[in-house]
C-alpha positions in Angstrom: -89.6 -249.2 -26.6 -87.3 -246.7 -27.3 -83.8 -246.6 -29.2 -81.3 -245.5 -27.1 -79.2 -243.7 -29.6 -81.8 -241.1 -30.6 -84.7 -241.7 -28.2 -87.3 -242.5 -31.4 -90.1 -244.9 -30.0 -90.0 -248.0 -32.0 -91.9 -251.5 -32.2 -90.9 -254.9 -31.0 -90.9 -256.2 -34.6 -88.5 -253.4 -35.9 -85.5 -254.7 -36.9 -83.6 -250.6 -37.7 -85.1 -247.8 -35.9 -86.9 -245.2 -38.1 -85.2 -242.1 -36.7 -81.5 -243.1 -36.9 -81.3 -246.2 -39.1 -79.4 -248.1 -36.1 -79.7 -251.9 -36.2 -82.1 -252.8 -33.3 -81.1 -255.1 -30.5 -81.2 -255.7 -27.0 -78.2 -252.8 -26.6 -80.1 -250.6 -28.6 -83.1 -250.3 -27.3 -84.6 -249.6 -23.5 -88.1 -249.2 -22.0 -87.1 -246.1 -20.3 -87.7 -242.8 -22.6 -84.9 -240.3 -22.5 -85.5 -237.0 -21.0 -84.2 -235.3 -23.5 -84.9 -236.5 -27.1 -82.9 -233.9 -28.7 -79.6 -234.2 -27.1 -77.0 -236.9 -27.4 -76.1 -235.7 -23.8 -79.3 -235.6 -21.8 -77.9 -234.0 -18.7 -75.9 -231.0 -20.6 -77.9 -228.4 -21.9 -76.7 -227.1 -25.7 -76.9 -223.3 -26.4 -78.9 -222.6 -29.7 -77.3 -220.0 -31.8 -79.7 -217.1 -32.7 -79.9 -216.1 -36.0 -78.3 -212.5 -36.9 -81.4 -209.9 -37.2 -82.1 -209.0 -40.9 -81.5 -205.1 -39.6 -78.3 -205.8 -38.2 -77.0 -207.2 -41.9 -78.6 -204.4 -43.3 -76.7 -201.7 -41.3 -73.5 -204.2 -41.5 -73.8 -203.8 -44.9 -74.5 -199.9 -45.5 -71.0 -199.7 -43.2 -69.2 -201.8 -45.8 -70.8 -199.8 -48.4 -69.8 -196.3 -46.7 -66.2 -197.4 -45.9 -66.1 -198.2 -49.6 -67.1 -195.2 -50.4 -64.6 -193.1 -48.7 -61.9 -195.1 -49.5 -62.3 -194.7 -52.9 -63.2 -191.0 -52.7 -59.9 -190.5 -50.7 -58.2 -192.2 -53.6 -59.9 -190.0 -56.3 -59.1 -186.9 -54.7 -56.1 -187.7 -53.6 -54.8 -186.1 -57.1 -56.4 -182.6 -56.1 -54.3 -182.9 -52.6 -50.9 -183.4 -54.9 -51.6 -180.5 -57.1 -51.8 -177.9 -54.0 -48.6 -180.1 -52.2 -46.5 -179.2 -55.1 -48.0 -175.6 -55.2 -47.3 -174.8 -51.5 -43.8 -176.4 -52.1 -42.8 -173.9 -54.9 -44.0 -171.6 -52.8 -42.1 -172.9 -49.7 -39.5 -172.7 -52.3 -40.3 -168.7 -52.6 -40.6 -169.7 -56.5 -44.1 -167.9 -57.3 -44.2 -167.8 -60.8 -43.8 -171.6 -60.5 -46.8 -171.9 -58.3 -48.7 -169.7 -60.6 -48.0 -171.0 -64.0 -47.7 -175.0 -63.7 -50.4 -175.4 -60.8 -53.3 -172.8 -61.5 -55.8 -172.9 -64.5 -56.4 -171.0 -67.6 -59.4 -169.5 -65.8 -57.2 -168.6 -62.7 -54.6 -167.0 -64.6 -56.9 -165.2 -66.9 -59.1 -163.4 -63.5 -55.7 -163.4 -61.7 -52.3 -161.6 -63.0 -48.8 -162.9 -61.8 -48.7 -160.0 -59.8 -51.9 -160.2 -58.3 -51.3 -163.6 -57.3 -47.6 -162.6 -55.9 -49.3 -159.9 -53.6 -51.8 -162.2 -52.6 -49.2 -164.2 -51.3 -47.4 -162.2 -49.7 -50.0 -160.5 -47.8 -50.2 -164.0 -45.6 -46.7 -165.2 -45.0 -48.8 -168.8 -44.0 -48.2 -169.4 -47.7 -44.4 -169.3 -48.0 -43.8 -170.4 -44.6 -46.2 -173.1 -44.8 -45.3 -176.6 -43.2 -48.3 -179.0 -44.3 -52.1 -178.9 -45.1 -54.8 -181.5 -44.1 -58.2 -181.8 -46.0 -61.1 -183.0 -44.6 -64.0 -181.9 -46.6 -63.7 -183.3 -50.3 -66.6 -182.9 -52.8 -67.4 -182.3 -56.6 -70.0 -179.7 -58.0 -70.0 -179.2 -61.8 -67.0 -180.9 -62.5 -65.1 -178.7 -60.1 -63.4 -180.2 -57.3 -63.4 -178.4 -53.8 -61.4 -179.6 -50.9 -61.5 -177.5 -47.7 -59.0 -177.8 -44.7 -56.1 -175.8 -42.8 -52.7 -174.5 -43.7 -50.3 -175.2 -40.8 -47.2 -173.0 -40.4 -43.6 -173.3 -39.1 -45.0 -172.0 -36.1 -47.5 -174.4 -35.9 -50.4 -171.9 -36.5 -53.4 -173.3 -38.5 -55.6 -171.4 -41.3 -58.7 -172.6 -42.7 -58.6 -172.1 -46.3 -60.8 -173.8 -49.6 -59.3 -174.6 -52.9 -60.9 -175.1 -56.0 -59.8 -177.1 -58.9 -60.8 -178.0 -62.5 -59.4 -180.8 -65.1 -57.3 -179.1 -67.8 -56.1 -181.6 -70.8 -56.2 -184.2 -68.3 -54.4 -182.2 -65.7 -56.4 -180.9 -62.3 -55.5 -177.1 -61.9 -56.2 -175.0 -59.0 -59.4 -172.6 -60.3 -59.5 -170.9 -56.8 -58.2 -170.1 -53.5 -59.7 -168.7 -51.0 -58.8 -168.4 -46.9 -61.7 -169.3 -44.7 -62.5 -166.7 -42.1 -59.5 -163.8 -42.7 -60.1 -163.0 -38.4 -58.1 -166.1 -37.5 -55.3 -165.5 -40.2 -51.8 -165.7 -39.2 -50.2 -162.4 -38.9 -53.8 -160.4 -38.9 -55.1 -159.0 -35.7 -58.5 -158.2 -34.5 -59.8 -154.9 -35.8 -60.3 -153.8 -32.2 -56.3 -153.8 -32.2 -56.6 -151.3 -35.2 -54.9 -148.7 -32.5 -51.4 -150.7 -33.0 -51.3 -149.5 -36.2 -51.1 -145.8 -34.7 -48.4 -146.6 -32.7 -46.2 -148.2 -35.4 -46.6 -145.0 -37.3 -46.3 -142.3 -34.6 -43.1 -144.4 -33.7 -41.7 -144.3 -37.1 -42.6 -140.3 -37.5 -40.9 -139.8 -34.1 -37.8 -141.3 -35.4 -37.7 -139.7 -38.7 -37.9 -136.1 -36.9 -35.2 -136.8 -34.9 -32.9 -137.9 -37.6 -32.8 -141.4 -36.5 -33.3 -142.7 -40.1 -31.4 -145.9 -39.6 -34.2 -147.1 -37.1 -36.7 -146.0 -38.8 -36.0 -148.4 -41.7 -34.6 -151.1 -39.7 -37.0 -151.2 -36.9 -40.1 -150.9 -38.5 -40.1 -151.9 -42.4 -41.4 -154.8 -43.3 -39.2 -157.8 -45.2 -41.4 -157.0 -48.6 -40.8 -152.7 -48.0 -36.8 -153.5 -47.9 -36.7 -155.8 -50.8 -38.8 -153.2 -52.7 -37.3 -150.0 -51.1 -33.6 -149.7 -50.2 -32.1 -148.1 -47.1 -30.6 -145.5 -49.1 -33.5 -144.4 -51.7 -35.5 -144.3 -48.0 -33.5 -141.9 -47.2 -33.8 -140.4 -50.7 -37.4 -140.1 -50.3 -37.6 -138.7 -46.6 -35.4 -135.9 -48.1 -37.6 -135.3 -51.2 -40.3 -134.7 -48.5 -39.1 -132.8 -46.1 -42.3 -132.3 -43.9 -41.9 -136.0 -42.9 -39.3 -134.5 -40.4 -40.2 -131.2 -40.2 -44.2 -131.6 -39.3 -45.3 -129.7 -36.4 -49.0 -131.6 -35.6 -49.9 -134.6 -36.5 -53.3 -136.5 -36.6 -54.2 -140.0 -37.3 -57.5 -141.2 -39.3 -59.2 -144.4 -40.0 -56.9 -147.2 -38.6 -58.4 -150.3 -40.0 -57.3 -153.8 -40.6 -58.8 -156.1 -43.3 -57.6 -159.6 -44.8 -54.2 -159.0 -42.8 -53.2 -155.5 -44.4 -53.4 -152.6 -41.9 -54.3 -149.1 -43.2 -53.5 -145.6 -41.6 -54.4 -142.2 -42.7 -51.6 -139.6 -41.3 -52.0 -135.7 -41.6 -49.1 -133.9 -41.3 -48.9 -129.9 -40.6 -46.0 -127.4 -40.5 -46.4 -124.0 -40.1 -46.7 -123.4 -43.6 -48.1 -127.0 -45.5 -49.5 -129.7 -44.9 -49.6 -133.6 -46.5 -51.2 -136.5 -46.3 -49.5 -139.8 -45.4 -50.6 -143.3 -46.4 -49.7 -146.1 -44.6 -50.4 -150.1 -45.4 -48.9 -152.2 -42.7 -48.4 -156.3 -42.4 -48.2 -158.2 -38.9 -44.5 -159.5 -39.3 -42.3 -160.9 -36.2 -45.4 -159.8 -33.8 -45.3 -156.4 -34.6 -46.8 -154.2 -37.2 -44.4 -153.0 -39.8 -44.7 -150.8 -42.7 -45.3 -152.6 -46.1 -46.0 -149.1 -47.8 -45.9 -145.4 -47.8 -47.4 -142.9 -50.1 -47.6 -139.3 -49.9 -51.0 -137.9 -51.3 -52.5 -134.5 -51.3 -55.3 -133.7 -48.2 -58.6 -134.0 -50.1 -60.4 -130.3 -49.9 -63.1 -131.2 -47.6 -60.3 -132.5 -45.2 -58.0 -129.5 -45.4 -60.2 -126.6 -44.3 -60.1 -128.0 -40.5 -56.4 -128.7 -41.4 -54.5 -126.3 -42.7 -54.9 -122.0 -41.6 -56.4 -119.9 -43.9 -54.0 -118.5 -47.1 -51.5 -121.3 -46.6 -50.7 -123.6 -49.4 -51.0 -127.3 -49.9 -49.0 -129.4 -51.5 -50.0 -131.1 -54.4 -47.7 -133.9 -53.9 -50.3 -136.7 -56.2 -53.2 -136.1 -57.2 -56.8 -137.6 -57.2 -56.4 -140.6 -59.6 -57.6 -144.3 -60.5 -56.2 -147.5 -59.1 -57.3 -150.7 -60.1 -60.3 -151.8 -61.7 -61.7 -154.8 -61.2 -64.5 -156.6 -63.8 -66.2 -159.8 -62.4 -69.6 -161.8 -62.9 -70.0 -162.2 -59.4 -69.7 -160.7 -55.5 -68.4 -162.2 -52.6 -69.5 -162.1 -49.2 -68.0 -158.7 -48.8 -69.7 -157.2 -51.3 -66.3 -156.8 -53.5 -65.6 -158.1 -56.8 -64.7 -162.1 -56.3 -62.6 -162.7 -59.3 -61.3 -159.8 -61.8 -61.5 -161.4 -65.7 -60.8 -159.9 -69.0 -63.1 -162.5 -70.5 -66.7 -163.2 -70.3 -69.1 -165.8 -72.0 -72.6 -164.6 -73.6 -74.5 -166.0 -70.8 -73.2 -163.0 -68.6 -76.1 -161.1 -66.7 -74.4 -158.4 -64.6 -71.1 -156.8 -64.9 -69.9 -155.9 -61.7 -66.8 -153.0 -61.5 -64.8 -152.4 -58.7 -63.1 -148.7 -58.7 -60.0 -148.1 -56.8 -59.8 -143.9 -56.5 -56.9 -142.7 -54.8 -56.9 -139.3 -53.3 -60.6 -138.6 -53.9 -62.4 -136.4 -52.2 -66.2 -137.1 -50.9 -69.0 -136.1 -53.3 -66.8 -136.4 -56.0 -68.8 -137.9 -59.3 -66.7 -140.4 -60.9 -68.8 -141.0 -64.6 -68.1 -144.9 -66.2 -68.7 -145.3 -70.1 -69.4 -148.8 -71.0 -68.6 -149.0 -74.8 -69.1 -151.9 -77.1 -66.3 -150.9 -80.0 -67.6 -153.2 -82.9 -71.2 -151.5 -82.7 -70.3 -148.4 -81.2 -73.1 -149.1 -78.5 -72.3 -147.0 -75.2 -73.7 -147.5 -71.5 -73.2 -144.4 -69.1 -73.5 -144.7 -65.6 -72.5 -142.8 -62.8 -71.5 -143.0 -58.8 -70.4 -140.8 -56.3 -67.4 -141.1 -54.0 -68.5 -141.2 -50.5 -65.4 -140.8 -48.3 -62.3 -138.8 -49.0 -58.5 -140.1 -49.6 -58.8 -143.6 -50.7 -62.0 -145.5 -51.4 -63.4 -148.0 -53.9 -66.3 -147.6 -55.8 -68.8 -150.3 -57.0 -71.1 -150.0 -60.1 -72.9 -152.8 -62.0 -74.0 -153.0 -65.8 -77.1 -155.3 -66.1 -77.5 -157.1 -69.8 -79.6 -155.6 -72.3 -83.1 -157.8 -72.8 -81.5 -159.4 -75.8 -78.2 -160.2 -73.8 -74.7 -158.8 -74.4 -73.4 -158.6 -77.6 -70.4 -160.5 -78.6 -67.0 -158.7 -79.1 -64.8 -156.4 -77.4 -65.6 -153.5 -75.0 -64.1 -150.9 -73.4 -64.7 -149.7 -69.7 -63.3 -145.7 -69.3 -64.1 -144.3 -65.8 -63.1 -140.6 -65.8 -63.7 -137.4 -63.5 -62.2 -135.1 -65.8 -60.2 -134.9 -69.2 -57.3 -135.1 -67.1 -58.2 -137.9 -64.9 -59.2 -140.8 -66.4 -58.9 -144.6 -67.0 -59.4 -147.3 -69.6 -59.8 -151.0 -69.5 -60.3 -153.6 -72.3 -62.4 -156.8 -72.3 -63.7 -159.4 -74.3 -67.1 -160.5 -74.8 -67.5 -164.2 -76.3 -69.2 -167.8 -76.6 
């Protein structure tokens, strides 16, 4: 006999079912065994729920932890983005001093002066013309926060950028700003379009030669040029150097575009004199415009083929030294990455960039590094590799016992009359 409730086999002397405990009576027992002893409705099969695989549980747990980590990382790094956003807002308002003093670190300010920061910002209009910033990569290395993303201009042009930040007095401050892939930056054309620089200079000089000084100024001068030089000052400049309008032959050399700034060397010749003009351009309103004009004297090496024998060459501006940059590392282009005036005792190699203006190829530039406290001096020399303007790189390696602590001077010179000195400190 079988229990009709649970299907358990029971003996006839049982009063209660050993399977479900029901009181046994003629209504609760049967001689026919049930078709399915594990189903209360034998004709309707039940679906058994499969247990969740262990590997799936692990993956789900890792996904949840990753989501928590990403969320926490975004919240943690949001303060970095706030600092950058506030600086960009100051730049949109044209308040460069605030963008510099309020949001950059002491190390940034030590390596980069306000004027250098201003030149950097003005060289790339995306900063003061920025609309938004979006950062997709965030990390922290040795207590330095790193965020990478893109700046979007009002014209919806995207510029890849990287910021590094460091904590000072409980607040995050900008340690460095690096534009990624300069060839893609707004207002920076590819080098194979450098010939456009020649067209811009040629057109402006033609207007000057034709006496169209207003057009030469208004049509070809950039906003930065106009802010620094009034139309009256430009006219005085042209009148001061008559060769700008009375040249007979003009030749163009070394058109180059680098980091959004175009440079061009121009030789002007009249029947009696020759002069060298250095142009700097920035790309503005879909055309190259003059950022700066400087008149220099041609080097002796270039002179021989440009001026007839016996004709005088005006020494408008003799060779001299521009910026001298000191740093502890180089960027991917082999240039000093950040100029500094203070270094720690762990300094290994001191890199020096010297800007030579109006130089002649083959000129020897002497460098003298002096520890002022002890009088110890380390000499070096480097040769100018090209005429006109160039940048020279030299390196001083630390002595076997390391750099002595104290105050230093670095003097660069080619003669007693052409030299320049900068000072710096090596401290703990």
